[in-house]
C-alpha positions in Angstrom: -3.2 10.5 -16.5 -4.1 9.1 -13.1 -1.3 7.2 -11.4 -1.6 3.4 -11.0 -3.2 2.2 -7.8 -0.9 1.2 -5.0 -1.5 -2.6 -5.5 -0.8 -2.3 -9.2 2.4 -0.4 -8.7 3.5 -3.0 -6.2 2.8 -5.8 -8.7 4.7 -3.9 -11.4 7.7 -3.4 -9.1 7.7 -6.9 -7.6 10.7 -9.0 -8.5 10.2 -11.5 -11.3 10.1 -15.2 -10.9 13.2 -17.4 -11.3 12.6 -19.4 -14.5 15.2 -22.0 -13.6 13.5 -22.7 -10.2 10.1 -22.9 -11.9 11.4 -25.4 -14.4 12.9 -27.5 -11.6 9.7 -27.4 -9.7 7.8 -28.6 -12.8 10.3 -31.5 -13.1 10.0 -32.3 -9.4 6.2 -32.2 -9.6 6.2 -34.5 -12.6 8.5 -37.0 -10.9 6.5 -37.0 -7.6 3.2 -37.6 -9.5 4.7 -40.5 -11.6 6.3 -42.1 -8.6 3.0 -41.9 -6.5 1.0 -43.4 -9.4 3.6 -46.1 -9.8 3.6 -47.0 -6.1 -0.2 -47.0 -6.0 -0.4 -49.2 -9.0 2.1 -51.7 -7.5 0.2 -51.8 -4.2 -3.1 -52.4 -6.0 -1.5 -55.1 -8.2 -0.1 -56.9 -5.2 -3.4 -56.8 -3.4 -5.2 -58.0 -6.6 -3.1 -61.1 -6.9 -3.0 -61.7 -3.1 0.8 -61.5 -2.7 2.3 -62.0 0.7 1.7 -59.0 3.1 5.3 -58.1 3.3 5.6 -57.2 -0.4 6.0 -53.4 -0.8 5.2 -53.2 2.9 1.6 -52.2 1.9 -0.3 -55.4 1.0 -2.3 -55.3 4.2 -5.8 -54.8 2.9 -5.4 -51.1 2.0 -7.2 -51.1 -1.3 -9.4 -48.1 -0.5 -6.6 -45.9 0.8 -4.4 -46.7 -2.1 -7.2 -46.0 -4.6 -8.0 -42.6 -3.0 -4.4 -41.6 -3.2 -4.1 -42.8 -6.8 -7.1 -40.6 -7.6 -5.4 -37.6 -5.9 -2.3 -38.3 -8.0 -4.4 -38.3 -11.2 -5.9 -35.0 -10.2 -2.5 -33.4 -9.7 -1.4 -34.9 -13.0 -4.2 -33.0 -14.7 -2.8 -29.7 -13.3 0.7 -30.3 -14.7 1.3 -28.3 -17.9 3.3 -31.2 -19.4 0.5 -33.8 -18.9 -0.1 -35.8 -22.1 -3.4 -35.4 -24.0 -5.2 -33.0 -26.2 -7.2 -31.3 -23.4 -6.9 -27.5 -22.8 -5.8 -26.0 -19.5 -9.3 -25.1 -18.5 -10.5 -28.7 -19.3 -7.8 -30.1 -17.2 -8.7 -27.8 -14.3 -12.3 -29.0 -14.6 -11.2 -32.6 -14.5 -9.0 -31.9 -11.5 -11.9 -30.2 -9.7 -14.2 -33.2 -10.6 -11.7 -35.6 -9.1 -11.4 -33.4 -6.0 -15.2 -33.3 -5.5 -15.2 -37.1 -5.9 -12.6 -37.5 -3.2 -14.3 -35.0 -0.8 -17.8 -36.5 -1.5 -16.6 -40.1 -0.9 -14.8 -39.4 2.4 -17.5 -37.1 3.7 -20.3 -39.5 2.8 -18.4 -42.3 4.7 -17.8 -40.1 7.7 -21.5 -39.0 7.8 -22.7 -42.6 7.4 -20.4 -43.8 10.2 -21.4 -41.0 12.6 -25.0 -41.4 11.8 -24.8 -45.1 12.6 -23.2 -44.3 16.0 -25.8 -41.6 16.7 -28.7 -43.9 15.8 -27.4 -46.5 18.3 -26.4 -44.2 21.1 -26.0 -40.4 21.2 -22.8 -40.7 23.4 -21.3 -43.5 21.3 -19.0 -41.2 19.2 -17.5 -39.6 22.3 -17.0 -43.0 23.9 -15.3 -44.3 20.7 -12.9 -41.3 20.6 -11.9 -41.9 24.3 -11.4 -45.6 23.6 -9.2 -45.0 20.5 -11.5 -46.8 18.0 -11.1 -45.7 14.4 -14.0 -43.5 13.4 -15.1 -42.6 10.0 -13.8 -45.7 8.3 -16.7 -48.1 8.4 -18.1 -47.2 5.0 -14.6 -47.0 3.5 -13.5 -50.4 4.7 -9.7 -50.2 5.3 -9.2 -46.4 5.0 -8.1 -45.1 8.3 -8.7 -41.6 9.7 -5.2 -40.2 8.7 -5.6 -41.5 5.1 -9.1 -40.3 4.8 -8.2 -36.8 6.2 -5.3 -36.7 3.7 -7.7 -37.6 0.9 -10.3 -35.0 1.7 -7.7 -32.3 2.1 -6.2 -33.3 -1.3 -9.7 -33.1 -2.8 -10.2 -29.7 -1.4 -6.9 -28.6 -2.9 -7.9 -29.8 -6.3 -11.3 -28.0 -6.0 -9.6 -24.7 -5.2 -7.2 -25.1 -8.1 -10.2 -24.9 -10.5 -11.0 -21.4 -9.3 -8.1 -19.9 -11.2 -4.8 -18.1 -10.2 -6.0 -15.2 -8.1 -4.2 -14.4 -4.9 -7.1 -15.3 -2.6 -7.5 -18.8 -4.1 -3.7 -19.1 -4.0 -3.6 -18.5 -0.3 -6.3 -21.2 0.3 -4.3 -23.6 -1.8 -1.1 -22.9 0.0 -2.8 -23.4 3.4 -4.2 -26.8 2.2 -0.8 -27.8 0.8 0.9 -27.1 4.2 -2.0 -29.0 5.9 -1.2 -32.0 3.6 2.5 -31.8 4.8 1.3 -31.7 8.4 -0.9 -34.7 8.0 2.0 -36.6 6.4 4.3 -35.8 9.3 1.6 -36.8 11.8 1.3 -40.2 10.0 5.0 -40.7 10.2 5.0 -40.1 13.9 2.0 -42.4 14.4 3.6 -45.2 12.4 7.3 -44.9 13.3 7.1 -43.8 16.9 3.9 -45.5 17.9 2.4 -42.2 19.0 -1.4 -42.5 19.1 -3.4 -39.9 17.1 -7.1 -39.1 17.7 -9.2 -41.9 16.4 -6.1 -44.2 15.6 -6.4 -47.6 17.3 -3.1 -49.1 16.2 0.4 -47.6 15.6 0.7 -48.9 12.0 -2.5 -47.2 10.8 -0.8 -46.5 7.4 1.8 -48.7 5.8 5.1 -47.3 4.7 4.3 -47.4 1.0 1.2 -45.3 1.6 3.3 -42.9 3.7 5.7 -42.6 0.7 2.8 -41.8 -1.6 1.4 -39.2 0.8 4.9 -37.6 1.0 5.1 -37.4 -2.8 1.6 -35.9 -3.1 2.4 -33.3 -0.5 5.6 -32.4 -2.4 3.7 -32.2 -5.7 1.0 -30.0 -4.1 3.6 -27.6 -2.7 5.4 -27.4 -6.1 2.1 -26.6 -7.7 1.4 -23.8 -5.3 4.9 -22.3 -5.6 4.4 -21.8 -9.4 1.3 -19.7 -9.0 0.3 -16.5 -7.0 0.1 -17.2 -3.3 2.3 -17.2 -0.1 4.4 -20.2 -1.4 5.3 -18.3 -4.6 8.0 -16.6 -2.7 10.0 -19.8 -3.3 10.4 -18.8 -7.0 11.0 -15.1 -6.5 14.3 -13.6 -7.6 14.1 -10.9 -4.9 15.8 -10.7 -1.6 12.9 -12.3 0.2 12.8 -15.3 -2.1 16.6 -15.9 -1.8 16.4 -15.6 2.0 13.5 -18.0 2.2 15.2 -20.6 0.0 18.4 -20.4 2.1 16.5 -20.6 5.4 14.2 -23.4 4.2 16.5 -26.2 5.4 16.7 -24.8 8.9 12.9 -24.6 9.0 12.4 -28.1 7.7 15.0 -29.6 10.1 12.5 -30.5 12.9 10.2 -32.3 10.4 13.1 -34.1 8.8 14.3 -35.1 12.3 10.9 -36.6 13.1 10.9 -38.6 9.9 14.4 -39.8 10.5 13.5 -41.0 14.0 10.4 -42.6 12.8 12.2 -44.5 10.0 15.0 -45.6 12.4 12.6 -46.8 15.1 10.1 -48.3 12.6 12.7 -50.3 10.8 14.3 -51.6 14.0 17.6 -50.0 13.3 17.8 -48.2 16.7 15.7 -47.8 19.8 13.6 -44.7 20.3 16.0 -43.0 22.9 19.1 -43.7 20.7 17.5 -42.6 17.5 16.2 -39.4 19.1 19.6 -38.5 20.6 21.5 -39.2 17.4 19.1 -37.2 15.2 18.8 -34.3 17.6 22.6 -34.0 17.7 22.9 -34.2 13.9 20.0 -31.7 13.6 21.6 -29.2 16.0 25.0 -29.4 14.2 23.3 -29.0 10.8 21.2 -26.0 11.9 24.4 -24.4 13.4 26.3 -24.8 10.1 23.4 -23.4 8.0 23.0 -20.5 10.4 26.7 -19.6 10.2 26.5 -19.8 6.4 23.5 -17.5 6.3 25.2 -15.1 8.7 28.2 -14.9 6.3 25.9 -14.4 3.3 24.0 -11.6 5.2 27.3 -9.8 6.0 28.5 -10.0 2.4 25.1 -8.7 1.2 25.1 -5.9 3.7 28.7 -4.9 2.6 27.4 -4.9 -1.0 24.5 -2.7 -0.2 26.7 -0.3 1.7 29.1 -0.1 -1.2 26.2 0.5 -3.6 25.0 3.3 -1.4 28.4 5.0 -1.5 28.9 4.8 -5.3 27.9 7.6 -7.7 25.6 6.0 -10.3 26.8 8.2 -13.2 30.6 8.2 -12.8 31.0 5.0 -10.8 33.3 6.6 -8.2 32.3 7.4 -4.6 29.5 9.9 -3.9 29.5 12.6 -1.3 28.4 10.1 1.4 31.2 7.8 0.5 33.7 10.7 0.4 32.8 11.9 3.9 32.7 8.3 5.4 35.9 7.1 3.8 37.6 10.4 4.1 37.0 10.5 7.8 38.4 7.0 8.1 41.5 8.1 6.2 41.9 11.1 8.4 41.7 9.0 11.6 44.1 6.5 10.2 46.6 9.2 9.2 46.3 10.7 12.7 47.1 7.3 14.3 50.1 6.8 12.0 51.1 10.5 12.2 51.1 10.9 8.4 50.2 14.0 6.4 46.8 14.2 4.6 45.7 16.3 1.7 42.4 17.1 0.0 42.0 18.1 -3.6 38.8 19.9 -4.5 37.9 20.2 -8.2 35.2 22.1 -10.0 34.4 21.8 -13.7 34.2 25.3 -15.2 32.1 24.6 -18.2 29.5 22.0 -17.3 26.5 24.3 -17.6 27.5 25.7 -21.0 28.1 22.2 -22.3 24.6 21.1 -21.0 23.0 24.2 -22.6 24.8 23.9 -25.9 25.0 20.1 -26.5 22.5 18.5 -24.1 22.7 16.7 -20.8 23.9 13.5 -22.4 27.1 15.3 -23.5 27.4 16.9 -20.0 27.1 13.4 -18.5 29.9 12.3 -20.8 32.1 15.2 -19.6 31.5 14.2 -16.0 32.4 10.5 -16.7 35.5 11.5 -18.6 36.8 13.7 -15.8 36.1 11.1 -13.2 38.0 8.5 -15.3 41.0 10.9 -15.4 41.0 11.3 -11.7 40.6 7.6 -11.1 43.5 6.8 -13.4 46.0 9.3 -12.0 45.4 9.0 -8.3 46.7 6.3 -6.0 44.8 3.1 -5.3 44.6 4.2 -1.6 43.2 7.6 -2.5 39.5 8.3 -2.1 38.1 9.7 -5.4 34.6 11.1 -5.2 32.0 13.2 -7.0 30.7 15.4 -4.2 28.3 17.6 -6.1 26.9 18.2 -9.6 30.2 19.3 -11.1 32.4 19.1 -8.1 35.0 16.3 -7.4 37.3 15.7 -4.4 40.2 13.5 -3.7 41.6 12.5 -0.3 45.3 11.6 -0.6 48.2 10.9 1.8 50.5 12.7 -0.7 51.8 16.2 0.2 54.4 18.6 -0.9 56.2 17.6 -4.1 54.3 14.3 -4.4 51.0 16.2 -4.4 52.3 18.7 -6.9 53.4 15.9 -9.3 49.9 14.3 -8.9 48.3 17.6 -10.0 50.7 17.8 -12.9 49.7 14.3 -14.1 46.0 15.2 -13.9 46.6 18.5 -15.8 48.7 16.7 -18.5 46.0 14.0 -18.9 43.4 16.7 -19.3 45.5 18.6 -21.9 46.1 15.4 -23.8 42.4 14.7 -24.0 41.6 18.2 -25.1 44.1 18.0 -27.9 43.2 14.5 -29.3 39.7 13.8 -28.1 36.9 13.7 -30.6 34.4 15.8 -28.5 32.6 19.1 -28.9 33.9 20.5 -25.6 37.1 21.1 -23.8 37.7 20.0 -20.2 38.5 23.0 -17.9 38.5 22.9 -14.2 39.5 24.8 -11.1 41.2 23.1 -8.2 41.9 23.9 -4.5 44.2 21.9 -2.3 44.7 21.8 1.4 47.2 19.7 3.4 47.6 19.3 7.1 49.1 17.3 9.9 46.1 15.3 11.2 47.6 15.3 14.7 47.3 19.2 14.7 44.1 19.6 12.6 40.8 19.9 14.4 38.9 17.6 11.9 38.4 16.3 8.4 35.5 18.6 7.6 37.7 21.7 8.3 40.3 20.3 5.8 37.6 19.9 3.2 36.2 23.4 3.8 39.7 24.8 3.4 40.2 23.0 0.0 36.8 24.1 -1.1 37.6 27.8 -0.3 40.9 27.6 -2.2 39.2 26.1 -5.2 36.7 29.0 -5.1 39.6 31.4 -5.0 41.2 29.7 -7.9 38.0 29.8 -9.9 37.5 33.5 -9.2 41.1 34.2 -10.3 40.5 32.3 -13.6 37.4 34.3 -14.2 39.2 37.6 -13.7 42.0 36.5 -16.0 39.5 35.5 -18.6 37.7 38.8 -18.2 40.9 40.8 -18.5 41.9 38.9 -21.6 38.6 40.0 -23.2 39.2 43.6 -22.1 36.4 43.5 -19.4 36.9 44.6 -15.8 34.7 42.4 -13.6 33.6 43.6 -10.1 35.3 41.9 -7.2 32.9 39.7 -5.2 33.9 41.6 -2.0 33.1 45.0 -3.5 36.8 45.9 -4.5 38.1 46.4 -8.0 41.2 44.4 -8.7 43.5 45.4 -11.5 45.5 42.6 -13.1 47.3 42.5 -16.4 45.7 40.4 -19.1 47.2 37.1 -19.8 46.6 33.8 -21.5 43.5 31.9 -20.6 44.5 28.9 -18.5 43.7 25.6 -20.3 43.4 23.4 -17.3 
């Protein structure tokens, strides 16, 4: 069977999406669509009955802009899976695409008509109008300004791309358009609140505050729609490390835009002057960014500590692995050298792991390893470093020595004997052990101490084999070429 392609393997190994975040985005998208439709309906109703211009801050002959934004909200509503109605998902996508084409066609037709009129009168008229700050592209749409019309055509393009499905390429285009909608909204806030002129904008209040609120809600709904489908913004719903980091850093990234909105609101409402509002919001933004950065730094440190701990733990026995043993053992050695304390290393080797694997299977052999690791963990000190350093080899770094170390070995041997007598298992736990103690101030290094314990464990293992061979009436050859005669004795049951 051929292996999966690289892209397919990456998709299979990619972290899943967070269902809770997706449900929250669905709820947020629905709220944004309902609020934008409600505000648009209120604005149109106020304009229909000719209420005073200060009602809703939007009754200033903005019927076309409000209608275009209401159509955009209806198109986004068609994409929401919880939208009422008997239509299927494909039918709703087609409806959203139709609304998007209507928005794009209306605005483009108005722009072409406007520019064609200028070109028919004078070929240099459009450039002159841009330099003079006159609104272009609004004549055929009446009250719709350039920012509102740019937002409408971008929203229409977003709805059109949504009809193409959920592939990654279309998702990237939708994400780009959604971010462009957010940028247009921030530009509108700066133009209205701060009085910053934009290209083609004649007056500072080109869009009233209610229309700005609708644009903000539609931008939020578009971003939520993108985050729920494949594309760059889908990282917001990922359960992986990248998704969590992006969500935590998102407030820091959005702080400049939020600062701009805060300044625009303060200046536009007359609460503060431009210099005072700028100074206050920049100070608050700097402090907020610092707090978020410190919080993220602490999170990264804890995450790094967790990763380091995972890399030092043996997956089968849940004690330290060889890397953890060498790292923590070296630290214990250096600490004992500074405090002038003795240090000991115990090196264990299970004698019957291979026969158990051959006779009962690797699952039983794994049980043997876990059981022996549990015994070591229970009968060693909390400050000791207990590790599995090889397939059937274990090691312990302890500050005990002399009689204390001997009592520790006796406790381990007693626990093993107890399990062998009363345990319901098809094997017996047998092991060889070597120990080495030293004064760290006189010893050359931790690795030499480990090598000494390993050598003594090997000597103990060879002695046990000879005793077992003599008990069976067999004379084994010495590993160094010598024949050793030893009286037969009982087989050790450690």
